N, C-alpha and C positions, 0 to 999 in steps of 0.2 A: 565460401560465401562472403559477400561484402555487405557491410552494415553502414548505414548513415543515421546520424542523430540530428534532427532539426530542433535546436534548442540545446543549450549546454549548461544548465543549472546543476544544482547539487544532485538531483535524481539521475540525470544523464551521466554525471561523473561517477556516481556510485555504480550504475549499471555497466559502464564501460570498464571500470576497474575489476568488477566481478567477472565479466566476460573474458577480459584479457588474462586474468588469473587462471581461468578454467582451461585456456588453451584452445577454445573452440574456434577462434579466429586470431589472426595476428594484428598488431597495431597498424600495419600498412593497409589492412583491409577495413579500416574504420575511418569514416569521414564525418566531420562535425561542422555544422553551420548554425548561424543565428537565425531566428525567425524573421528578422528584417533583411536578410541577405537574399541573394538569388538562389533559392532553394531547389531550383531545377537541377543544378549541378549535383546536389546531394542525392536527388532521386535518380539521376542518370548513373551515378557512381555505384549504387547499391542494389542488392537483391532484396534486402529488408530495410525499411525506412521507419525509424522510431520517431514519433512525434512527441517529443518531451517538452511540450509547451503547455501554457494555460488554456483551459477550455475556451475562453473568450476570444482567442486569436486563431483558433483552428480554421475558421472560414476564410480569414485573411490569407493565411499561409497556403491553404489548398487552392484558393482562387488564382494563385500565381504559378501553379504547377500544371503542365499540359500533358506531358508524356508519363503515363502511369502503367503502361502495359507490362504485364509479367512481374510487377513489383508487389511486394507484400508490405502493407502499411500497418504499423503497430501503434495504437493509441495508448497514451499514458496519462490520462486525465479523466476526471469524473464527468459523466453525462454525455460522452461522445459515443454515439451508437455506430454499429458496424456498417450501416447504410448511409453514413454521412457523406460519402463520396463514392464515385464510380470506381470499381476496382476491388482488389483483395484487401480485406481489413481484419486484423485480429485486435480485439478490445482487451485491454488489461487495466488492472488497478493495483500497482505495487504500493508499498508504504516506506516511510523514511528509514526504518531500521535496516533497509537495504544498504545504507551508508556504511554499516559495519558487517555486512554479509549475513544479517539476521532478519531479512525482510520476509513479508508475506505478500504473495501476488495472486490475485484472482484473474483468470484468463477466460476469454470467450471467443469462440470460433465463428467468424463470419462466413457468408456463403462464398463458394469458389475456392476456399482454402483446402489444399490437399493434405492428406495425412502426413506426408513427409515435411511439408511446410509448417504445419502445426506442431509436430513433434520437435522440429528444430527450434522453433520459437520458445517452446516450453523449456528446452535444454538451456537456452540463453538465460531465461529468468531463473532457472534452478541454480545458476552459478552464483547468485547473491540472495536467493529467497526460497521459501517453500512455496510451491505452486498448487493452486486448487482450481479445477475447471468448473465453470458455471454456465447455465443458460443465460441468454441476454436479459431475460425478464427479471433476473435476480441481481444484475450487476449494480444497479443503483443502491440496493440494500447493502451490498458488500462494501461500498464506500464507507458506510457507517460502522460496519463490523470490523474491518481491518485497515482500510485506507486512512481514515481520520482518527481511529481509536488510540494510536500512540499518544495523542494529545490528552486523552482522558487519563491515561496512566501517568503522564507527567504531572497533571494537576493533582492526582491522588498522592503521588510522592511528595509534591511541594506542600500539600496541606498537612501531611504527617510531619514533615520536617519543620514547618512553621510552628506547629503545636509544640514540638520538641524544643525548639529555640526559646519559646515563651517559658518553658520549664527549666531553662538554664543549660540545655545541652548545646554542644558545638553544632552549628548548622550543617557544615559539610559532612560531619560524621553522621548526622541524622539522615542526610540525603543518601549516603552510602548504605546505611542500614535499611532504610525504607526500600531503596531500589533492589538491593540484594534479597530482601524478604519477598518482594514481588516476583523476582526471578525464581526463587525457591518454590513459592506457591504455584507458579505457572508450571514448573517442571513436575510438581506433584500431580497436577491435573493431567499432564501428558503421560506420566508414568503409571498412574493408578487406574484400575478398572472401576473404581467407585465414582459415583456422581459427584458433582461439585457440592451439592447439598450435603451428601454424606461426609465429605471431607470437612465441610464447614462445621457440621455437627460434632465431629471428632475433636475440634478445637474448643468447642463451647461446653465446658464442664458445667453441670448444674450448680448454680450459685456462685460461679466463678467470675473472672474479670471479662473474658471474651464475650460471654453471653450478654453482659451489660452493654458492651459496645455494639453488638449486633442488634440488640433490641432497640437501641437509640437510632441506629441507621434505618431500621424498619419503620420506626416512629416518624422519622423525618422524610420517609419516602425515597430512600436511596435507589431502589430498583426502578421506581417510577421516574425519577430524575434522569437516570441513564437512558431509559426507554424514550423519554421525550427528547433528549439530546440526539439520540440516534435517528429519531423520526425527523427532527429538524434538518439533520445532515442529509438524509435521504431526499427530503423535499427539495433541498437546494441542488442536489445532484440531478434531479428530474428537471428542475428549472434550467440548468446549464445545457440540457439537451436542445433547448430552443435557440441557442446561439448559432 
């Protein structure tokens, strides 16, 4: 199989690195072009065409492509539906931890995609991420759940480190400790059969320190703030589908 990437930013580079490492294709079977170039060459070269470009330029790029028969186009941007062009389309939403092989990708199957085509596409994404299949009606919500959410985690880590710095701790040490604590907590969620609430309750001893922090977060509307942020993210993803 031959692959083309239209757009060669960080996400494309991460995807290519993971795919090459997996051995699914060789370097000679991958073609990369910029969205401002003659992208028909990229389409003619490949069996699978990755559109690793911003949502706002999809229409411009597709308008300059004429021969799409028997090609599988894979979108890698929020708001781009599987019917945005004539032909076979697989819609995906990876996230930036793909850069270190720890990504999460949501994938949606468009009409006309065969089982073998879809399975191969999933294998490509599994080379750098965990892959979850969704109906198209859910894809805009997935942007808020996994596509954009690394930013929420970075902000949480930064906030904890900033507080620690104010208390006299070394900032870089605080960043390391906060990040590794989140990794550990996430692994606890994945390894445990208990709910996230039960895990939280286990940390919150009555009259202890953690319960005071949790009570303050609840008082300040922590969960509501996250929900509103995710809602804003989803709203923007839906708006992008109009481009």
